N, C-alpha and C positions, 0 to 999 in steps of 0.2 A: 057164727056161734059165739055166744057171750064169753065162753072159757077160752076162746083162743086169744093170744096176746095180739095187740096192735101190730100191724106190718112195720112201722117205724121201730117199735121197741124189738121186734125179732130181728130185724136188720142190724140194729145196734149190738144185740146180743153175739150174732153171728161175727161181726166185725171184732168185737171185744175178745173173741176167742181166737183170733188170728195169731197171738204170740204163742198158743199152745203149738200150733203147726210150725211156726218158725223155730221153737225149741226142739221139735222132732227132727226137722231137717238138720239143725246144728249139731244133735246127738248123732245123726248118722254120719255127718262129715268128721267127727272127731273120735278118737279111741274110746272104746267102751271102758267103764270103769265100774267095778263093784263097791267103790267107797260110799259109806252111808253119807259122809259130810258132803260129797260131790252130788249125791242124789238130793240132799236137803237143799243145797244150793240152787240146784236146778229148779226144784219145786217151788221154793221162795220166789226165785227171780221170774218164774212164769206166772206166779199168782200176782207179784206185783205188776207185771207188764199187762196182764189182763184187766186189772184194776185201774191202772192208769189210762189205758186206751178207752175202757167204758166211760171213766170220768171226763176225759177230754171230749169224747163224742157228745156226752150230755151237756158238758160245761160250755161248749162252743156255741151251742144253740140257745141255751138258757141264759148265759151272760149277754148275748146279742139282743134276745128279746127285752131283758131287763134294761140294757143301755138305751134302747130305742125309746123305752118309756120315759127317759130322762130327756128327750128332745124338747119336750114343752117347758121343762125347767130351765134347760140352758137358754132357750130363746127369751124367757122372760128375765133371765140375769144378764143378757147381753145387749149392748146398745143398739138402738134400732139401725137397721143396714149393716150391721156388723155380722160377718159370717165366721163363726168359730170353728167351722168345719168338724162338727161333732160326729164321731165315728166314721171319719173319712177313711176309705179304704177297708172297712170291716169286711165287705162282701167280696174282697179280692180273692181270686182262685189261685193266681200265680204266685202270692206271696207263701201261701202254706205249701205249695207244690215244690218251690224252690227250697224253702226251709227244710221239707223232709228229704229232698234230694241231696241236700248239703250234708244233713246228719247221715244219711246212708252212705254217702261217700267217705266221710270221716271214719264211720265204724267199719268199713270194708277195706280201707286203703291198706291195712297191714296183711290182708289175705290175698293180695294180688299174686304172690310168688307160690302159696301153698295150694290155691285151688286153680282148677281149669276154668276155661271161660263159661262153661255151660253150668256148672256148679255156682260160679260166682254170680251168674245171671239169676238163677233161681233164687239165691239167697238174697241178692239186692232187691229184687221184686217184692220178696215177702218182708224185708225189712222197711221198704218204701211203704208198704200197706199198714205195717205197724206205726211207722213214724208220721204218716199223714194226719192221723187224728191228733197226735201230739203236737204237731206243727200247726193244726187249725186252732187247738186250744190255747196256745202260746200266742198266736197271731191275734186272737180276739183280746186276750189279756193285755197285750202289747198295745193295741189298738184304743182300748178303753183308758189306759194310763197315758199314753200321748194325747188323748183327746183332753184329759184333765189337766196335763201340763200344758196344752195349747190354750184352754180356757183361761188359766191363771195368768197367761202374757197379756190378755186383753183386760181393759178396765170394765168392770162389772157394775151393774146397777144394785148396790146393796144399800138397805134402808137401815140405819142404826135405831130408827124410832118404832120399828115394827113389832118390838116385843120378842122377836124370834133370836135367841143367843147366837143360832148359826146363821143368821142373815138370810135365810132361805136356801142354804146350802147343805142342808142335812140331807137331802136325798142323793147329793153327790157323795158326801162322805160315806153314807151306807153303801153305795154302790162299789167305792173304793175298798171298803172294808171286805165286802162280798167277794170282790174280785181277787183280793190278797188271800182271803181265807180259801178259797176254791183251789187257786194256784198252789197254796202251801199244803193243801189236802193231797195234791197230786205229786208235788215234788218231794215232800218228806219221805215217804216210803223208797223212793228212789235215792234219797241222800243216805238213808239209813241201811239201805242193802248193798250200798257200795262203799263201806268204810272198813274194809278188812286190813287197811294199813295206816299208819299215821298220815302219810303223805295224801292219801285218799279222804281221810277225814278233815285235814285242813282244806283241801280244795273244795269239798262239799259244803263245810262250814263257811268258807269264804263266798262260794256261790250264793248261798242262802242270805247273807249279809249283804251281798250286791243287790239281790232282789228287793230286800228291806229298803235298801238306799233308793232304789228306782221308785218304790211305793211313796217314800217321803218327798223325792223331788218331784214327782207327779202333782202332788198337792202343795207344793212349796209356794207357787205363784199365788194361788188362792189363799194361803195361809199369811203371806205377806199383805194382801190386800185387807184382809180380816184384821190383822194387827194394826195397820196404819188407820184404818177407819175407827176401831176401838179407841187407839190414842188421841185422835182428833175428836171424837165424841166427848171422851172424858176432859179434853182440855177446853172444849167450848163449854161444857157443863160447870166446870170449875171457874172458867171466866165470868160466866153468867152469875154464878154464886157470889163471886168475889164483888162483881159490881153492885149487887143488890146489897150486900152486906156493908160495903163502903157506903153507899148512899144511906143507908139506914143510920149508920154510926156517925155521919155527918149531919144528919137531920136535927133540927132544934128540939124536936119532940123525942123525949126518952122512952116514950112508951110505944110498943110495936102495934101498928094497925092491922086490921084484918087482911087488907089487901097485901101488904108487906109479908105478913105470914103465909100467905097463899104462894107468893112468888118464891119465897125460901123452900116451902115444901116442893113446889114444882121442880126448881131448880135441883134440890136435893135427890128428888125421884129420878130426874134426868142423869144425874151423875151415877146414881146406883145401878140404873139399867145399862149405862154406857160401860161400866165395870164388868157387868155380867156378859159382856158380847165374848163369844169364843173367838180363839184365834186359830182355830182348826175347825173344820167342817164335820166335827164329831161330837156327839152328846156323851154322856156318862156310860151308857150301854155300850156304844161303839168303841169307847177306849177299852172298856173290859174286854170285848171280843178280840180286840187287837192284841192286847197284852196276852190273853190266853193263847192266841195263835203263836206269838212270839216265845212264850213261856214253854208251850207245849214241844216246839221243835227245839228249842235249846236244851230242854231236860232230855229228849231223845238223842241228841247229837253228844251231850255230856255222858249219858249213860252208856252210849255205843262205844265213846271214847275210852271209858273206863273197862268196859268189856275186851275191847282191842288191847289195852294195855295189859290186862290179866289173861290174854290168849283164849278168851271164851269165844 
């Protein structure tokens, strides 16, 4: 029937609602409270968990598909016979599982004395089911960023005369911003929902800054190659312009002939194009998106800090 959802979407929705069951089990294991504030915290926590699980399930598949579309771009940028190992390990099953187990153990280690073995096992299984999509999403994001970092360590085939300011690296920059944006969309609610103290706020803010640093480091090798190529192209264009200018100045004829004028114009054009070469694989729109992501998260953290200081 046309009105029925796709099986994959139904499966995603069911898995995304797992945190509701987890919260129910947690509520049964703790003392009941009629406090409205506690109820609000539980509702907000559950909503955030459902959102993040759903986003992770979707993002893991979506980002993997987008990344695989970049394989031809990466092959075109790499030297013949050079294996950059683009997306190596992205299909790993053990990686997300180990990460999910680690998150579950860290979360439950403080409950060993307060819960019996049966309750702890049920709780751990539910938490593992919730953590697995998060781990899968983080694993894909990490794989993409590591692939970009690895790519920057190899000499790339970049053409300064192609007329493309990003030297063919714009798709890589777009993928990096997309990955960072989706990760931020999932991490921000978690960061803002767990800032009930100054210490938590500092930890969450530092965590996000670390993520930003990882994003920059992932593109740093590509950035250095682009900057080095731009400097070399500008230097060569200036040298050519200087040679032509010196030859014209030393010529016995004071009048500039048509050939010399053409050479001067060509050299000037080369220098102008060399100066327009970007030093990051980002265009103006991608800079705006990255800035909007950073600004949005920072405003959220600052607003939450003010609220925490005022006791709101």
